[in-house]
C-alpha positions as CSV (number, residue, x, y, z in Angstrom):
1,M,28.1,13.9,52.9
2,A,28.6,14.5,49.3
3,D,27.9,18.0,47.9
4,P,24.6,17.9,46.0
5,E,25.9,19.9,43.0
6,E,29.0,17.6,42.8
7,Q,26.7,14.6,43.0
8,R,24.4,16.0,40.4
9,L,27.4,16.6,37.8
10,K,28.7,13.1,38.4
11,L,25.4,11.5,37.7
12,R,24.8,13.5,34.6
13,E,28.3,12.3,33.4
14,T,27.3,8.6,34.1
15,L,24.0,9.3,32.5
16,E,25.6,10.7,29.2
17,K,27.9,7.6,29.0
18,A,24.6,5.3,29.5
19,C,22.9,7.1,26.8
20,K,25.8,6.8,24.4
21,S,25.8,3.1,24.8
22,E,22.1,3.0,24.5
23,N,21.9,0.9,27.7
24,Y,18.3,1.6,28.6
25,D,18.1,-0.5,31.9
26,R,21.3,1.6,33.1
27,I,19.7,4.8,31.9
28,L,16.6,4.3,33.8
29,K,18.6,3.6,37.1
30,V,21.0,6.7,36.7
31,A,18.1,8.9,35.4
32,D,16.2,8.1,38.6
33,K,18.9,8.7,41.0
34,L,19.6,12.2,39.1
35,L,15.9,13.0,39.5
36,A,16.1,12.3,43.2
37,V,18.6,15.2,43.7
38,A,17.5,17.2,40.7
39,P,13.6,16.7,40.0
40,D,13.7,19.4,37.2
41,D,16.5,18.1,35.2
42,D,15.3,18.1,31.8
43,D,17.8,15.8,30.2
44,A,17.2,13.2,33.1
45,R,13.4,13.4,32.4
46,R,13.9,12.9,28.7
47,S,16.2,10.1,29.1
48,K,13.7,8.2,31.3
49,A,10.9,8.8,28.9
50,V,12.8,7.8,26.1
51,S,14.2,4.7,27.8
52,L,10.8,3.5,28.9
53,A,9.2,3.9,25.3
54,K,12.4,1.8,24.1
55,K,11.7,-0.9,26.4
56,D,8.2,-1.0,25.3
57,R,7.1,0.3,28.8
58,C,4.7,2.9,26.7
59,A,2.1,3.0,29.5
60,D,4.8,3.9,32.1
61,A,6.2,6.3,29.9
62,L,3.0,7.9,29.2
63,E,2.2,8.3,32.8
64,F,5.6,9.8,33.4
65,C,5.4,12.1,30.6
66,G,2.2,13.7,31.8
67,D,1.6,17.2,30.4
68,D,5.3,18.0,30.2
69,E,5.5,19.9,26.8
70,L,9.1,19.2,26.3
71,L,8.2,15.3,26.4
72,A,5.2,15.7,24.0
73,D,6.8,13.8,21.2
74,I,7.4,10.7,23.4
75,K,3.7,11.0,24.6
76,G,2.4,11.2,21.2
77,Y,4.7,8.1,20.4
78,C,3.4,6.2,23.2
79,Q,-0.4,7.0,22.5
80,Y,0.5,5.8,18.9
81,R,1.8,2.6,20.2
82,L,-0.8,1.9,22.6
83,G,-3.3,2.6,19.9
84,D,-4.6,5.9,21.1
85,L,-4.6,7.5,17.7
86,E,-6.9,10.3,18.4
87,G,-4.8,11.1,21.6
88,A,-1.5,11.0,19.6
89,L,-3.1,13.4,16.9
90,A,-4.2,16.0,19.4
91,T,-0.8,15.7,21.2
92,A,1.1,16.3,17.9
93,R,-1.0,19.1,17.1
94,A,-1.2,20.9,20.5
95,S,2.5,21.2,21.2
96,P,5.7,21.1,19.2
97,G,7.4,17.7,21.2
98,G,10.6,18.1,22.6
99,G,10.7,21.7,21.4
100,S,10.7,20.7,17.9
101,P,7.9,21.6,15.5
102,E,9.4,19.0,13.1
103,A,9.1,16.1,15.6
104,A,5.4,16.8,15.9
105,A,4.9,17.2,12.2
106,H,6.2,13.5,11.9
107,M,4.1,12.4,14.6
108,E,1.0,13.9,13.1
109,A,1.8,12.5,9.6
110,Q,2.5,9.0,11.0
111,T,-0.8,9.0,13.0
112,L,-2.7,10.4,9.9
113,Y,-1.1,7.5,7.9
114,K,-2.4,5.0,10.5
115,K,-5.6,6.3,10.6
116,G,-6.1,6.1,6.7
117,D,-5.7,9.9,6.0
118,F,-2.8,9.3,3.6
119,A,-3.5,12.6,1.7
120,G,-3.2,14.4,4.9
121,A,0.0,12.6,5.6
122,A,1.3,13.3,2.0
123,E,0.7,16.9,2.7
124,I,2.7,17.1,6.0
125,Y,5.6,15.2,4.6
126,R,5.7,17.2,1.6
127,G,5.6,20.2,3.7
128,L,8.7,18.9,5.5
129,L,10.6,18.3,2.4
130,E,9.9,21.8,1.3
131,S,11.1,23.3,4.5
132,D,14.7,25.0,5.0
133,A,15.3,22.5,8.0
134,K,18.6,20.9,7.9
135,R,18.8,17.2,7.9
136,S,21.3,14.4,7.0
137,A,21.0,12.8,3.7
138,A,19.9,9.7,5.4
139,D,17.0,11.6,7.1
140,R,16.0,13.1,3.7
141,R,15.8,9.6,2.1
142,E,13.8,8.6,5.0
143,L,11.4,11.4,4.7
144,E,11.1,11.0,1.0
145,A,10.3,7.4,1.2
146,N,7.6,8.2,3.7
147,Y,6.2,10.8,1.2
148,Y,6.2,8.5,-1.7
149,A,4.3,5.8,0.6
150,A,1.7,8.3,1.7
151,A,1.3,9.8,-1.8
152,C,0.9,6.4,-3.4
153,Q,-1.9,5.5,-1.1
154,A,-3.8,8.7,-1.6
155,G,-3.5,8.0,-5.3
156,L,-1.1,11.0,-5.8
157,G,1.6,9.1,-7.1
158,A,2.0,11.2,-10.3
159,T,2.2,14.1,-8.1
160,A,4.9,12.7,-5.8
161,A,6.9,11.4,-8.9
162,A,7.0,14.8,-10.4
163,F,8.1,16.6,-7.2
164,L,10.8,14.5,-6.4
165,E,13.8,13.6,-8.4
166,A,14.5,9.8,-8.8
167,P,16.9,8.4,-6.4
168,A,20.3,9.0,-7.7
169,E,21.5,5.5,-6.3
170,P,18.6,3.3,-6.6
171,E,20.4,0.2,-5.9
172,A,22.1,1.4,-2.8
173,H,18.9,3.0,-1.7
174,Y,16.7,0.0,-2.8
175,E,13.7,0.7,-0.2
176,L,13.4,4.2,-1.4
177,A,13.5,3.3,-5.0
178,Y,10.6,0.6,-4.2
179,N,8.3,3.5,-3.0
180,R,9.3,5.6,-6.0
181,G,8.5,2.7,-8.1
182,L,5.0,2.4,-6.5
183,C,4.3,6.0,-7.3
184,E,5.3,5.6,-10.8
185,L,2.8,2.7,-11.2
186,D,0.1,4.7,-9.6
187,A,0.9,7.5,-12.0
188,G,0.1,4.8,-15.0
189,D,4.2,4.8,-15.7
190,A,4.4,1.0,-15.8
191,E,7.6,1.4,-18.0
192,G,9.2,3.7,-15.6
193,A,8.1,1.6,-12.7
194,K,9.7,-1.4,-14.2
195,R,13.1,0.1,-14.5
196,T,13.0,1.4,-11.1
197,F,11.8,-1.9,-9.7
198,E,14.6,-3.6,-11.6
199,Q,17.5,-1.5,-10.1
200,A,15.8,-1.9,-6.6
201,L,15.8,-5.6,-7.0
202,A,19.3,-5.6,-7.7
203,G,20.1,-3.7,-4.8
204,A,17.9,-5.9,-2.6
205,E,19.7,-8.9,-3.8
206,R,23.1,-7.5,-3.3
207,A,22.0,-6.6,0.3
208,A,20.7,-10.2,1.0
209,D,23.8,-11.8,-0.5
210,E,25.8,-9.9,2.1
211,D,23.4,-9.8,5.1
212,A,21.1,-12.8,5.0
213,D,21.8,-15.6,7.1
214,T,19.4,-18.0,5.4
215,A,17.9,-18.9,2.0
216,Q,14.5,-17.8,3.4
217,E,15.5,-14.5,4.3
218,K,17.3,-14.1,0.7
219,V,13.7,-15.0,-0.8
220,D,11.9,-12.6,1.7
221,E,14.2,-9.7,0.9
222,A,13.7,-9.7,-2.7
223,A,9.9,-11.0,-2.8
224,P,8.3,-7.7,-2.7
225,F,10.4,-6.3,-5.6
226,V,9.7,-9.5,-7.7
227,A,6.0,-9.3,-7.1
228,Q,6.1,-5.6,-8.3
229,L,8.0,-6.2,-11.5
230,A,5.5,-9.0,-12.4
231,H,2.8,-6.4,-11.8
232,C,4.6,-4.1,-14.1
233,E,5.0,-6.8,-16.8
234,A,1.2,-7.5,-16.6
235,A,0.3,-3.8,-16.8
236,L,2.8,-3.5,-20.0
237,G,0.9,-6.4,-21.6
238,D,3.5,-9.1,-21.3
239,A,1.0,-11.7,-19.4
240,E,3.5,-14.7,-20.0
241,A,6.5,-13.1,-18.4
242,A,4.3,-11.8,-15.5
243,A,2.8,-15.4,-15.0
244,E,6.1,-17.2,-14.9
245,R,7.6,-14.6,-12.6
246,C,4.6,-15.0,-10.3
247,K,4.9,-18.9,-10.3
248,A,8.6,-18.8,-9.8
249,L,8.2,-16.6,-6.7
250,L,5.2,-18.5,-5.2
251,K,7.3,-21.8,-5.5
252,K,9.9,-20.1,-3.3
253,K,7.0,-19.7,-0.6
254,P,7.9,-16.1,0.6
255,S,7.1,-15.6,4.3
256,D,5.1,-12.2,3.8
257,A,1.5,-13.1,3.3
258,A,0.8,-9.8,1.5
259,V,3.4,-10.6,-1.2
260,R,2.1,-14.0,-1.5
261,F,-1.4,-12.6,-2.3
262,M,0.2,-10.0,-4.5
263,A,2.0,-12.8,-6.7
264,T,-1.4,-14.8,-6.7
265,A,-3.4,-12.1,-7.9
266,T,-0.9,-10.9,-10.6
267,L,-0.8,-14.6,-11.8
268,V,-4.7,-14.9,-12.1
269,R,-5.2,-11.6,-13.8
270,A,-2.5,-12.5,-16.3
271,R,-4.1,-15.8,-17.3
272,D,-6.9,-13.6,-18.7
273,G,-10.3,-15.8,-18.2
274,E,-10.4,-19.5,-18.7
275,A,-6.7,-20.2,-19.1
276,E,-5.3,-22.6,-16.4
277,L,-8.8,-21.8,-14.8
278,F,-8.8,-24.9,-12.4
279,D,-5.1,-23.8,-11.0
280,S,-6.4,-20.2,-10.3
281,H,-9.3,-21.6,-8.4
282,K,-7.0,-23.8,-6.3
283,R,-4.7,-20.8,-5.6
284,L,-7.8,-18.6,-4.6
285,K,-9.6,-21.0,-2.8
286,P,-7.7,-20.9,0.5
287,Y,-8.5,-17.2,0.9
288,A,-12.2,-17.5,0.1
289,Q,-12.6,-20.6,2.8
290,N,-11.3,-18.0,5.4
291,D,-13.7,-15.5,4.1
292,F,-10.5,-13.4,3.2
293,A,-9.9,-12.5,6.8
294,D,-6.0,-12.8,6.5
295,L,-5.8,-10.1,4.1
296,S,-5.7,-6.4,4.3
297,N,-9.2,-4.6,3.3
298,A,-7.8,-3.7,-0.2
299,H,-6.4,-7.1,-0.7
300,A,-9.6,-8.8,0.6
301,A,-11.6,-6.7,-2.0
302,S,-9.3,-7.8,-4.8
303,A,-9.6,-11.2,-3.8
304,R,-13.5,-11.4,-3.4
305,L,-13.6,-10.0,-7.1
306,L,-11.1,-12.5,-8.5
307,W,-12.6,-15.4,-6.7
308,A,-16.1,-14.4,-8.1
309,Q,-14.8,-14.0,-11.7
310,C,-13.2,-17.4,-11.4
311,L,-16.3,-18.9,-10.2
312,G,-18.3,-17.2,-12.9
313,A,-15.9,-18.5,-15.5
314,M,-16.4,-22.2,-14.2
315,G,-20.2,-21.6,-14.7
316,K,-20.8,-21.3,-10.8
317,F,-22.8,-18.1,-11.0
318,G,-24.8,-18.8,-7.8
319,E,-21.6,-19.1,-5.8
320,A,-20.2,-16.0,-7.5
321,A,-23.2,-13.8,-6.6
322,D,-22.9,-15.3,-3.1
323,A,-19.3,-14.1,-3.1
324,L,-20.3,-10.5,-4.1
325,A,-23.3,-10.3,-1.9
326,K,-21.5,-8.4,1.0
327,P,-21.4,-4.6,-0.2
328,F,-17.7,-3.3,-0.9
329,E,-16.6,-0.3,1.2
330,D,-15.0,1.3,-1.8
331,A,-17.1,2.5,-4.7
332,T,-14.8,1.4,-7.4
333,H,-14.6,-2.2,-6.1
334,Q,-18.7,-2.1,-5.9
335,C,-18.8,-0.9,-9.5
336,D,-16.5,-3.8,-10.5
337,A,-18.7,-6.1,-8.6
338,E,-22.0,-4.9,-10.3
339,L,-20.4,-5.1,-13.8
340,L,-19.2,-8.8,-12.9
341,L,-22.6,-9.7,-11.6
342,A,-24.3,-8.1,-15.1
343,R,-21.8,-9.9,-17.1
344,H,-22.7,-13.3,-15.3
345,A,-26.5,-12.5,-15.8
346,E,-25.8,-12.1,-19.4
347,A,-24.1,-15.3,-19.9
348,Q,-26.7,-17.1,-17.8
349,R,-29.5,-15.7,-20.3
350,G,-27.7,-16.5,-23.3
351,S,-28.3,-13.0,-24.5
352,T,-25.0,-11.8,-25.3
353,E,-24.7,-11.0,-29.1
354,K,-22.6,-13.4,-31.1
355,K,-20.0,-11.9,-33.2
356,K,-20.9,-11.4,-36.6
357,K,-19.6,-14.2,-39.1
358,K,-16.9,-13.0,-41.3
359,P,-15.8,-14.4,-44.7
360,K,-13.0,-17.0,-44.5
361,K,-9.7,-15.7,-45.0
362,K,-7.9,-16.9,-48.0
363,K,-4.1,-17.7,-47.5
364,G,-2.1,-14.8,-47.2
365,D,-4.7,-12.4,-46.1
366,D,-4.0,-10.1,-43.2
367,A,-5.3,-10.7,-39.8
368,D,-8.5,-9.3,-38.4
369,D,-8.5,-5.4,-37.9
370,P,-7.8,-4.7,-34.3
371,E,-10.3,-1.6,-34.6
372,D,-12.8,-4.2,-35.6
373,A,-12.2,-6.5,-32.8
374,R,-12.3,-3.7,-30.1
375,K,-15.7,-2.4,-31.7
376,D,-17.0,-6.0,-31.3
377,A,-15.9,-6.3,-27.9
378,A,-17.4,-3.1,-27.0
379,E,-20.7,-4.1,-28.3
380,A,-20.8,-7.3,-26.5
381,L,-19.9,-5.5,-23.3
382,L,-22.6,-2.5,-23.6
383,P,-25.5,-4.3,-22.2
384,A,-23.6,-5.5,-19.1
385,V,-22.2,-2.1,-18.3
386,E,-25.7,-0.5,-18.8
387,A,-27.2,-2.9,-16.5
388,A,-24.7,-2.6,-13.9
389,L,-24.7,1.2,-14.0
390,Q,-28.5,1.0,-13.4
391,N,-27.9,-1.6,-10.5
392,A,-25.3,0.7,-8.9
393,R,-27.3,4.0,-9.0
394,S,-30.2,2.0,-7.4
395,K,-28.1,1.1,-4.5
396,G,-26.8,4.5,-4.0
397,V,-23.2,3.9,-5.2
398,D,-20.7,6.4,-6.7
399,A,-21.0,5.0,-10.3
400,T,-18.5,7.4,-11.8
401,K,-16.4,4.2,-12.9
402,L,-19.4,2.6,-14.7
403,E,-20.1,5.9,-16.1
404,L,-16.7,6.3,-17.6
405,A,-16.8,2.7,-18.8
406,L,-20.1,3.1,-20.6
407,A,-18.9,6.3,-22.3
408,Q,-15.8,4.2,-23.5
409,C,-17.9,1.5,-24.7
410,H,-20.0,3.8,-26.8
411,G,-16.9,5.5,-28.2
412,E,-15.3,2.1,-29.1
413,A,-18.5,0.7,-30.6
414,G,-18.8,3.9,-32.8
415,G,-22.1,5.2,-31.2
416,A,-22.9,8.2,-29.1
417,A,-22.8,8.0,-25.4
418,P,-26.2,8.6,-23.8
419,G,-26.6,11.6,-21.7
420,G,-25.5,11.3,-18.0
421,G,-27.2,11.8,-14.7
422,G,-27.1,10.3,-11.4
423,G,-29.8,8.2,-9.6
C-alpha cells in the first residue's frame, strides 16, 4: 500500500501540472483524488472551486464553497453569475475572499456596477487605484478601464478624466482609450473625446486587420468607435459629418444592437428637425413597433423621445402624446417629454409667436445678427418651457432641468427670470 504522504505529494504535483495547462476536467479529477487523502488541502479545495466556476457549474461551485472564507471570492463570483447580487455583495463585504482584500473589493465593485450603483463602484475602483498594491501594467490598465466605465455611468466623467492621465499608447490600448473618451464626452470635452476616439479607432482597426477572420468581425470591432466619433462630431456642431458617418456605419450593418441604435439616434438628431424626416421615421419605426423592448432602459428612453419628436414634426401630435404617455423613470427624460408635449401643444394651437418682420436686406448687407436670432428663438420657446415646468411640478417631477432651461431662455431673451420655487 502506497505511503499516504507520498501519494499526497504525487497528487499535488499532478494537480500543479493540470492547473498550469488549465485543463479543468483534469483538475477536477485530480483535486477529488487529493481531497480524498487530504480533505483539508487548501490548494485542492481552491482548484476544485475555480474549475467548477470556469466550467460554468456555478451552482455546484457555490455548494462546494460553503462558508469557507478562503473561497469567499469564488463564492461571491458564483452568486453574481447566478443572479444573486445581494448575496454576492454580502459575501464581498463580509470577508476578504481568498485572503485578498483586493479580490473582495473587485467583487463588490463589480456587483455594485451590475446593480446600477455606478458611483459606489467608481469609488471602490478609485480606492484600488490609489492603494499601494503592486500590480502588473496590464492589471492597472484593466482597473483604470473599469473606473472610467463606472465613473462615466455615474456622471463623474470629469472627475475621472482629471484623476487619471490619458493612456500613453491609446492605439495599443484602444479599449482603455475608448472608456477614457466616454468620460471626456461626459465632461463636455467633445474635442478631446474626438481625438481620443480617433486614436482608439486606429488601434481597433489595426487589431481587426490582424485578428478578424471575417469582414463582419472587422466591422463589429470598429463600430463602437465610429459611432462615438459621430456623436462627437454632432456635439461639435458638424452635423453633416456626423450624419454621413452614421449612414456609412449603418449601411455596414454592425451586429451590436446598441451600436446600431446609437448611430441611428445620432443620425436623427443631426438632421435637426424636419430634414429627411421620413427617413428618420423609417429608421425609428422598428424600435417603436416593438415598444422599444430590445433597447436598454437609457436607450429606450432616448428612442421614445426621438420617436415622439419625429411624430410631432410630421404633425401626428396624438401619436406623439401616446408615445410619451408612460412616465419616464429618469427626471431629466420626463422633463424632456414635458417640454416636447408643451411645444406640440403650442404648435397645435398656432399660438407660437411669429418672428418679427425685418427690412429686406440690400445686396452686400451683413447677415442677421446671431444675437438677435438667439433672442428670437428664446422668446419663441418661453411659453412652452413655462408650460412644461408647470406640468412637471404638478406631477411631482424633479423639474431642475426645466428650471434651468427657463432661466436660460429669459437670459437669452433679455428679460429677468421669475423667482423659483418647487411645487
